N, C-alpha and C positions, 0 to 999 in steps of 0.2 A: 505495499501500501505507499504508495508517495503521497507524503503529508507534506505541506508548505506553512510554515510557520511565519507569520506577517507581521515583522516586528518594526513599529514604528519610530523615531528618536524620541528619548526621554522613556523607553521603554521600561516598565517595572520590573527591577533584574529578578524577583522573586519570581513572578510569572513566567517570564522566557524560560527559566533555568527550571523549575519544576516542570513545565510542560516537556522542556529537552531530556532532564533526567528520568522521568516516568519511561517515558517512551523506549530510552535506551535502556534500561531494566529490564521492559519489556521483552524488547531484543535479547538481551544477555539469559535472561530465563525460559525464551520457546523454547529450544532446543529438549530441555527437560519435560514440556510441558507435551510437545508435538511434533516431528520431524517435520509435519506439514506445517505447520504452524505459520501464520502470517509474518512477515518481517516489517518493518516501517522502515522506511527510507525518508529522512527528515530534513528538509532542506530547509536552512531562516534566508528568508527574503526580505526584501526592503525596498520602498519607494527612493531610494538614494544611495550612492554609492557605499558610504559610512554612516552608520548609525552610531549614537550615544545613547547607554543606559541612564537609567534616572542618576545614579551612582558613579556618573561620567565613565565609565567601563566601555572600550570602542569592541563593536562585536561585528567580526567578519560577515559579510551578507553574501548572497547571490543576486544580482542584479535581476528583477522580472522580466527582461528581453530574453536573458539567456537560459531561464530556467523551463522545464518541462514542465506539460500541464499536469496537476497535481489530483489527487482521487479528494485529499481533503487541505482546506485553510482554517488556519486560526490563528488568533486574533488573540495575544495578551494583553495584559492591561496597558494602559498608559501610567506613566509615573505619578499624571497627576490624580489625587485624592479627595481631594475636596470641591464644593460643587464652582465655587469661583474659579481656581485654575484647570479644571477639567473644561469649563465651558470656552476658556481661550483657549486650550488645548485644540480643541475640536475644530476652531477656527484656522488651525494652521494649513499650509499648501499642501502638506506631504500626509497629511489625515484626508485630505479633500480628492486628491490622488489616488488613495486606496479606496475612497468610495466607489472610484471608477471602476478600478483594477477589482472591487468583490463584487461589484453585478455585473460586469464580464464575465466571472469564473460561475459564480451561480448562474446565470443564463446557460451556461455550457453545461450546468450538471454537478459542479463540484457542491461537495458538502461544506459549508462554511458554519467555522464555530467560533466562540468570542465567549470569553471569560473577565468577569470584574470590570474594572470600566472598558475595556474592548468590548464590551458591549453595545455602551454608545457609539463605538466608530462604526459598529454594525449596521444599529437601527437607525445612524443619519443615513444612510444609503436607501432606507425605506422597503427593503427588502423583509421586512418583518410587519410591515402593514396589516393587520388581520393576524396575527399570529400568535403564541403565547409564549413568553421571554419572562428571564429573569435576570437579576444583575447585582451589586453590591446592595444591601437592604438598607445602608445607610443612606444609599443614593435614589434611591425608590419614588422619592418626590420631584426631585428635578426630572429625573427618567419620565414619571407621569407626565410633566408639563410639557416638556420637548415632544413626546413621541405617544399621544392620546389613542393613535389607532393601532398601538400594540397593547397586548393584554400582557400586563404586569404583573406576575405571582412570583413576587419577592421574597416568599419564605421558601420557596424551591431552592434548591442546590443546584441541580441539572435538569433541563426542560428542552426536550427534541420536538421539532415542527416542521417537519415534510422539509427536508432538505435542509434545515437550520438548529444549530446546537446552542444555547448558552448556558454561562455556568455564574454561580453566587461570588462571593467577594474572595479578593484575596488567594488563599491556600485552594480555594475552591477551582483553581486550575488545575490540580491533582485529580479531583473529580472530574473534570472535563477530557483529562486523557484517559480516566481510567474507564470511562463510559466508551471513550473511543476503542481502549482496547477491549471492551467486553463486548464489541460487534462484529469482531472477527473472534475471539475465542475467552467465552466467560469463565472458564478455568485458569486461563493466561491472566486475564486481570484479577478474578483473588489470591492468587498469587504472587502478582506484583505487589498487591495492597498489604499482603502480609508482610514483603520485604520492606514495604513504606510502611508499617504501623499504623495503617487507614485503618478504619472501621466504614462500615458503609455507612453511608447518611444521607438522610433525602433531603434534610431540611436545613434551612439558617435560623429558624427560629430562635434556637436555642441563643444563639447567639446575638440576635438582636436587641438593641438598647431603646425602646419605645419610645423614652422622652426625649432622645437626641433626634427622633424622624420629626417628634411633634414642634421644635424649633422651626421646623422650615415655616412656620405661619403660626400667630399670634395667635387667633382663635382656639385652633386647634391644640395651642400652648396651655389657655386658659383651661381647655376640657381636660387636660391630660393632668394638670394641677387639681381640678376639682374630682376628678377621677380616683387618682388616688388615695385621695381621703375617704372615703366611701366603697374601697374594693368587698369590705365585709356586709355591705347592705343592698338591698334591690337597686338595679339600675331604672332609673327612670329618666326618659329623654326629654319628657318637661322639665322636670326640676334640673336638667346639663343645661338645657337652653336658657332659664332663665340667671341660672348660677355664670354663665359664659355671655349675658349680654346678648343675646340672639334669639331668632325662630328658632325651632324644630328643624324645617327645612334648609333652614342659610345652615345650621351645623351640621346636617346630613351632609346636602351637598359639598359644603369645605372637607368636610373629613375624605368622602369619598375623594376628590378631589386631590389631595397630599397624601394619604396613605392608605389609600385605594381600602377603606372598609368605612361598616357603617359604624355611630357610632358607640353601639352593642359590642360589635366583634372588635371594636377598639380597647375597647373594657374588656374584655374577656382577657385580649392580650397581655392586658395590664394585672390581670389577676393569675395569669401564668406564670410571667415574669417574677411576680412577687414570690408565688406557690414556687418556684425551682430555684430563688434566693434561699426560701427558708430551706428548703431540702437540702442544701446545701452547707448552710451556718447554723442550722439546729437540730436538737435530736428530736422536736417534732414529729410523731407520729403522723400518717399521710390523712387520718380523719379530723386532727386536730388542725391542721394544716389548711383543709378544704373548709374548714368551719371558719378560719382568718381571713378566707378570700372570699366568703360570700356562698360556699358550695353547700350542700346539704348533708353530704356523706363522702369518704374516701371514693367511693367507687364510679361518683361520677369525675373527680378531680383526675382519679387516673385515666379515665377514658381520655377526658380532655386535654393533658401531657401526650397520650402518644400519637391523638388526630394531627395536633400542632408541631410536637416537637421529633414524631417517629421514633422516640424512646421510650421504654419504660421507666416508671421510677423506679426501678433499682441502679439504672445508669444515671438519671440526674443526680442521683445521692453524690454522686464523684463528683467533684469540682473539675472544671477544665483546667487544661496545662500543669495538672499538680499543686492550685492555688490552694492555701488552706480556708 
């Protein structure tokens, strides 16, 4: 399988390296799985003769005019991580030129994938219009604002949609590479994941910080502050509207526009965030935690946590990255 990694100037170092390393490990392990397993021929291409990563390292690339037509093209993240710097980066000429190339490749049947802020480069081509996609969870408000025609599901880690595949934030580059490997050999993908110490993960929800999203809009922020004081109480849209100084309709429309959720759904996300925090920082049992975040019993909370995060309570008890 011929894979091109389209690296733009100031590419996110970790994203580019992760794609290269994961695919290289898969190639190293392929013979132990099946002598006939697909090998991945990976070429780093770019729109210029030379590019630098966001940390200033020079990356050797192959000019697009000299490269063979690929089966897959992957777009790693740009080094710009915040909305303001990302919007400036998307205006660059090399990014616009990359968009023309992506439209050409997609038209020829090439599978196009992107991760993290690379999803914005892909979405800027209009190729994702009417399709489902994911992106970095903290950039979801900006993505919705720029690309209202894309069905954004930012809680998902990887989403494929008829010729396109998008992955979530930062280290979701690994999930993107494993998704691609899995298409050729599920066994090889599982072995590669074991070597990388990566467990299956379908959701970004466990990593997301809801109040970070709310800061994109003052009304949403007021709602978030009100909601956090009432997580153990029944939800009332009328009370929320009064507390935030808006109408129920305005509040609902604003939340949908900024975070892609109804007020009740966002309220439940805050409950989930609080429940996960309590699971990781207290010895309270699940029934006690359920009562603290407004649910009748532990069974209801267990079901909601699995649906929202894709993980059982036992896994959520363990803090990520070994934090105390």
